N, C-alpha and C positions, 0 to 999 in steps of 0.2 A: 505493499499498500502505499502509496506517493507522500509525501509530504503535506501537500494539498489537500487530498484526498482525508488523511488524521483528521487534520483541520475543520476542514467539512462534517466528520461525523460529529466532533469535541463540538461542535456548532450547534449541530443536530438537536445531542443531547441537552443541551439548556432549552428546546424548545418545551415546555410544559406540557402533557399528554391533556391536559383539560383546554388547550388550544387548536386542538384535533378532532376536528369531527366524524366519523367514517361515515361514508351515505353509501358503501357497496363494499362490498367484499375484497375490491380492490382499490379503491375510490377513498377521499378524503378531503376534507376544508379543512387549510389549514391558517390561523390570522396570523401575521404577518408582527413580528417581535417589533418593528419600529413603529409600525402602525396600526392598532387595534381595531382599526375600520376599514383595514383591508384583509381581505383573501385570498388564500392562492388554490388551485383545483389541481389537486395529485391524482393521477390516474396511474399505478403500480405497474398495470398489466401493458400498458403502453409507454411506460415509461418516457409519461412526462409530466411537466408540471408548471403552472401561470406564473412563474416568477421570476421576474428579471434574469437570476445567476441562470436557469436552465433554458432560459428563449433566447437566450445572447450566448452562452458559453457551450450549448448542447449536452453536460454534464450531470451526472448527479448530482440535486441539491442538497440542500439540508432539511429542506420539508417533505423530499423522496426518501431519505436515508430514515427519518425519524417514523415518517409512517412505516416503513417496509419494517421499524424497529417495534414500533408498535402491536405489531400482529403477527410479528414471530417471525420474520423471515431474516436471512441472511444476505442472502442473492436477490438480485432482481431478476425478474425471470426473461428468458429470450423470448426475441419478439418469434 
């Protein structure tokens, strides 16, 4: 795991479970840590999140990592 990935997973751990609303088997709404009025949609099956980090970088973001952790996933599913 790269240093960037480690940092991302450390940030994911800071997201409170109460800030994640599971809306399906592999989908969730996650409240932004910087703006509690903003939410991001995570779809683990599609490996997507609507946050700027994922949209612009195309990598696993802290929201995706936190959702995967909450439902007991250690790796995101293959497409």
